[in-house]
Structures are given as structure tokens and as C-alpha cells.
N, C-alpha and C positions, 0 to 999 in steps of 0.2 A: 421842567426839570431845573433845579437850581444849579448855578455854576459851581465848579469845583472850588472848595474852600482851601485856601493856602494859609499855612501857619508859619510863624517866624522860625527861621532855622534854629535848631538846637544842636550845637556842636557841628558835626559834619553832615547833618541831614536835615530834611524838612518833610512835612507831611501834607499831602493833598487828599481830597476826597473825590472819588469818582461819581459818575451819574447814578450808581446804585447804592451810594452811601458808604462805600468801603474806603477806609483810610489806606493810603498808599505812601510808603516811605521812600524818599528819593534823595539823591545827593543835594547838598545845599546849593550848589551852583547849577548851571545849565546841564541838562542830561546829554551825554555824549555817546551812549550806546543804546540803541533802540531796535527792537524787533517788532515789526508790524504784521498782524494777522488779518488786516483789512485792506483789500486792494486799493480802494479809493484813498485811504489814509496813507498808504505806502507812497502813492503819487504825491500827496500833499507834503509828506516828510521829505521826500527826495527833492522836491521843488524848493524846499526851504533850507535844508541843511543835509545834503546828500551824504556827507562823510560820517554823519552820526547814525545812519541807517545800516545796521549790521546783519539783518536777516529779514526775509519776507516769504510769503507763501508762493506756491507754484502758480497761483491765479493772479499774482501781482504783475501785470503785463505792462504797466506804465510807470516810469519811462521805459521805453523799449530797450535801452542800453544799460539798464540797472544791473550791476554785477555784484550781487551779494549772495551768501548762502541761502538756499531754499529749504523751507521747513515743512514741506507737504502742503495740505490744503487748509482752508479756513475752518472746516469742521472735523478734520482729522490731523491736526498738527503733530509733528514729531517733537514731543515734549523733551525728550532727552537731548535732541539736537539743539533745541532752544536753550536748555540749561547749559549746554557746553559752550554756547556763545557768550555766556556771562553778561546778559543785558542788564542795564540799569532800569529798563522799563520795557514791558511788552504791552502793546496797544491793541485793544479789542473793541468791538461794539456788540451790544446785546443781540441784535438780529442775526449777525453773521457768525458769531462764535458760540461754542457750547459752554454752558456753565461748568460742566465737568472739567473741561480743559483749563478753564480759568482757575478753578479750585485746586486742581492737581499742581498746576504751576506755582500757585501761592504756597501750597503745602511744601513744595520743594525749595521755597525761599526766593522765588522769582517775583519781583513786583509786577503787578498787572493793573492797568487802568482800563475801565470799561465805560464807553460812552453809549448813550441812547439817542438814536436818530430816527424820528418818525415824521419829520417835517423839514421844510427849508429853514425855518428859524432854529430848529434843533441843530441842523447841520452847521449853520453859521456860528452858533454858540459853541458847539463841540470843537470846531476848527480853531476858533480864537482861544478857547480855554486850554485845549491841548497844546497848541504851539507856544503861546505866550506865558501861560501860568504854570501848566504842568511841566512842560519841557524847559521853560525858562529861556526861550529863544526870542530874538527880535521879530517884530511883526513883518512878514514878507509882503512885498508889493502886490503879489497876485491876490492875497487875502483882502487887502484894502480894496482892490478892484471888484472882487467877488461881492463884498459887502455893499459896495456902491450900487451894483447891478441888482442885487437880490433882497436887500433889506432896507428898513424893517418892514414886516408885514402890516399893511394898513387895513386889513379886514376883507370882507367879501368883494369880489371883483366880477365885472361882467364876463360871461363866458362866450367866446367867439366860435368855439367848435366843441362838439361832444365826441369823445374818443373812448376806445376800449384798448387795453394793453395786455394781450396774452403773454405769459412768461414760460408756458410749457404746453406740450400737447401729448396726448395718450398717457394720462388724461389731460384735457385742456384745463389750464389754470390761468387766472387773470389777476392783475394788480387790483387790490381792494382798498378799503379805507385805512386811515391812520398809517400811511406809508409815505416815505420820502418822495417816491415817484409820483404818487397821486397828488401830493401837495405841490410839488414842483410844477406839474401840469396846471394845477389850479392857478398858481401865481402867474402863469403865462396865458391865462384865459382859455385853457383847454380842460373841459369838464370830463373827468373820468366817470363814465356812466355806472361803473361798478363800485364807486366810492361810498355810496350811501350817505345818509345824513352825518354831518360832522360839525364840530364847533367852529372850524375855520372857514366854513362856507361850502360851496359846492351845491349841486342841484338836488341831491338826494333822489336821483332818478332810479337808482337800483333798489327795487323792492321785490318781494315775492320770489319769483324763480331765479332772479339774478344772483345766484351764488350764496343764498342765505343758508346758514347752518340750521339743523333741525330745531334749535331753540329760537329761531327767528333772527339771530344775530348774524351780521354780515362778516365773514372771515376777512382777514387782511389779505389773503391770497386764495379766494374761493375757487373751488372746482366747478366748472360749468360745461355746457355742451356748445358745440359750434352753432347750433340753432339758437341757443340763448344769446350768444355773442351777436349773431346776425340780426336778431330781433331786439337788441338792447336799445336801439335808438341812437347808436353811435353814427357819426358822420363818416368816420374813418377808423379802421383797426390798425393800430401801430404795432408792428412786428419787430421786436428787438433781436439782436444777435447774442444776447445772454439773458438769463442762464441757458435757455434753449436757443440754439442757433437757427433762427428762421432765415430762409434764403428765398430767392426767386422761385425755386422749385419745391420748396418745403414750407407751406403755410398759406400763401395767397390763394392757392387752388381750393382751399377748404371753404371759402366764403363766396356765396352766390349773390348776395344782396348788397353787402357793405364793401366799399372800396378799402383797399389795404395799402399800407406804406411801410417799407423796410426802414428801420431807424437804428442808430447806434445805441446799444444797451448801456454803454458807458455814459452817454449823455443823459440817460433817463435815471440811472441808479447810482452814479458815482458823485460824491460830494468832495470838493476840493478844486484844483485847477480845472477839472472837467466842467465845472459850473460856468466858466467863462465861455466855452464853446457851446454848452447847452443853451445858454441864454440867447446867443446869436442864432443858432440853427433852429431851435424849437420855436423861437419867436416868429420865425419866417414860415412855420408850418401852416399850410392853408389847404390841406387835404391831399 
């Protein structure tokens, strides 16, 4: 995905292009009123310029002391509440937010920028582009450190463990290919057995029964059975606390052959300052 294109200011405005190719008109200077509909980006915005963040979703739990108006969820935002906040920009990502809400906000005259994140490289690009080019803010120190730890991707890496990552039960669903989580694990040497073949590497161990759609394509979040997870070849099943809240009493008991480990869903799925903690904690994961 190409970085956002920024054009020279014309009068009191400038235009940037989001990851889906849509032109977004913004103030000529730094953006000072932002609503975030993406929890991980809410944390990134607050860590960079908290005073500019004027609204967030109910799921935006970090930082814990963030005191801004809440506009419901990522997939059912209160569009009227957002409009009433008069944001200069609403921040979304393709995976977490509905095209319908993006379209309706734009029809109401609210500028919306949409990012696409399916890999670690995507996350680094979106963070830098959003903060420095789109919003026009100075580069934060935490982003410099995140880029030092995580980039650039230098191709296939040796896998030290094979893992499976359920995200739901009843029905069971797991993280599949072309996802930020799967790529984050790959970069750390943790092979997601349900990732399937992909251009960035990985073992391609997931074939046949491991969550393939009827047409033979592996879904990004395939539905599977517990038996399929247990027989997947994973060395360990990572059980996050989001979106499904796996606990000591809810999740591990389902697996009879494969060891399980409870992990922070934020470290597996959030891009931004959480990537600093993710690198430290997941790098130490040894089963």
C-alpha cells in the first residue's frame, strides 16, 4: 500500500490520500481535533498529542486515564455524536471499521482517513504516515523506538516455535493469514500454523482441514474445531483476552494434547506503543 500523498496547501486547507485511495481535506496546519475509532490508534494518538484527541470508542481502553467523550463501538459508532464533536479528522482502519459508517460520516461532511494494516510493515507505515504526514505532528519518541525494534522486514526468518491463536469459541475461530497478528508472530520467529502460504514467509503448514474455505482458500479468521487446533502441529496454543476473553477456567480445558498459554490480546493485535511491550514479552515466549 502506497503512503498517503500530501499536496501543497491551498488557502487554508491541504489534501491527503488515505490507504483506500480517497482524498481527504484537512486544515493546512497540524490537526488539532481528532476522533479515533481504532483502539490501538487511540493509544498512539494519546501518547503523541493527547490534547488533540477529542473522542474515542468504548473499546479504547488505553491509556486507562483517557478522559474524552465516547462514541460507542468500532462497528456501531454514534455518528451523530461524532458529528457534534466537530472533528477535523476521524481515524479508521479497514479491518475494524465498517465502510457504511465511513461513507455516512463523509456524506455528513466529516473528514475520515482509513488505513489498511495486514502486517507489521503496514503498521509501521500507517503509524508514521498518520502521525507525521496526515496529522502534521512531530515524530514521537515511542515511534522511533518501535521502528528500531520492528523494522524493516528483511524477509523469511527461522521459526523457533509453531503456535495457534484462537480468537473466539462457540464457534472456535483462529487467526489466519494476511493479518497483523500472524505477521507480528512471524517476525518474532513464531509460526502461526493456520497462516497458510504467504509472500512474507511462514511455513504454510495449514492445509486441508485447517480452516480452509469451501473454495480451498484459507480465511483470514477461519472457523475450526478444537480437534483441528489440537492436531494442527502447534507447539503451544496462545489464548488472548480479546476479542474473546480466555481465562484460566475458560479455554485451556478444551485442549487435551497441546499446551496452552494465556497472553495479552493487546500485545498480539494493537499497533502503536503496545508494540514496545509486545516485542519484549513475545520475544521471551518459549512455550
